[in-house]
C-alpha positions in Angstrom: 0.0 0.0 0.0 1.4 3.3 -1.0 -1.4 5.3 0.5 -0.5 6.4 4.0 -4.1 7.0 4.9 -5.0 3.4 4.2 -2.1 2.2 6.3 -3.1 4.4 9.2 -6.7 3.1 9.0 -5.6 -0.5 9.0 -3.1 0.0 11.8 -5.5 2.0 14.0 -8.3 -0.5 13.5 -6.1 -3.4 14.4 -4.7 -1.7 17.5 -8.2 -0.9 18.7 -9.2 -4.5 18.1 -6.2 -5.7 20.0 -6.9 -3.4 22.9 -10.6 -4.5 23.0 -9.6 -8.2 23.0 -7.1 -7.7 25.7 -9.6 -5.9 27.9 -12.1 -8.7 27.4 -9.3 -11.2 28.3 -8.4 -9.3 31.4 -12.1 -9.0 32.5 -12.7 -12.8 32.1 -9.5 -13.6 34.1 -10.4 -11.1 36.8 -13.8 -12.8 37.2 -12.1 -16.2 37.4 -9.5 -15.0 40.0 -11.7 -12.8 42.2 -15.1 -14.3 41.5 -16.6 -10.9 40.8 -16.8 -8.3 38.1 -13.9 -5.9 37.9 -14.4 -2.5 39.5 -16.6 -0.1 37.5 -16.9 3.6 37.3 -20.0 3.6 39.5 -19.2 5.4 42.8 -19.8 3.4 45.9 -19.0 3.9 49.6 -17.8 0.3 49.8 -15.1 0.5 47.1 -12.0 -1.6 47.6 -9.4 0.8 46.5 -6.7 -1.9 46.3 -8.8 -3.7 43.7 -9.6 -0.5 41.8 -5.9 0.4 41.6 -4.9 -3.2 40.6 -7.6 -3.2 37.9 -6.3 0.1 36.6 -2.7 -1.1 36.4 -3.6 -4.4 34.8 -5.9 -3.0 32.1 -3.8 0.0 31.5 -0.7 -2.1 31.0 -2.3 -4.9 29.0 -4.3 -2.7 26.7 -1.5 -0.3 26.0 1.0 -3.0 25.4 -1.3 -4.9 23.0 -2.1 -1.8 21.1 1.6 -0.9 20.8 2.5 -4.4 19.7 -0.2 -4.4 17.0 0.9 -1.0 15.7 4.6 -2.0 15.5 3.9 -5.4 14.0 1.6 -4.0 11.3 3.8 -1.0 10.5 6.7 -3.3 9.9 4.7 -5.8 7.8 3.1 -3.1 5.7 6.4 -1.5 5.0 7.9 -4.9 3.9 5.2 -5.2 1.2 6.1 -1.9 -0.5 
């Protein structure tokens, strides 16, 4: 592909898909480990801040890493085909 716009669309779409898939993966594993849904944005007086912070770190790291990996991989693969 010589069109940069097409490349950017493909790479962005793939990175969003990778991020979504990783969040779903993290959610399912959280439910297996803790036996409950991950913390949500609904305010509650009975919030377990340790779990909120843990969920934030896990999802932030996992989603960002998967998006970065997808972007880098596809950028290299699309450049090879030119």
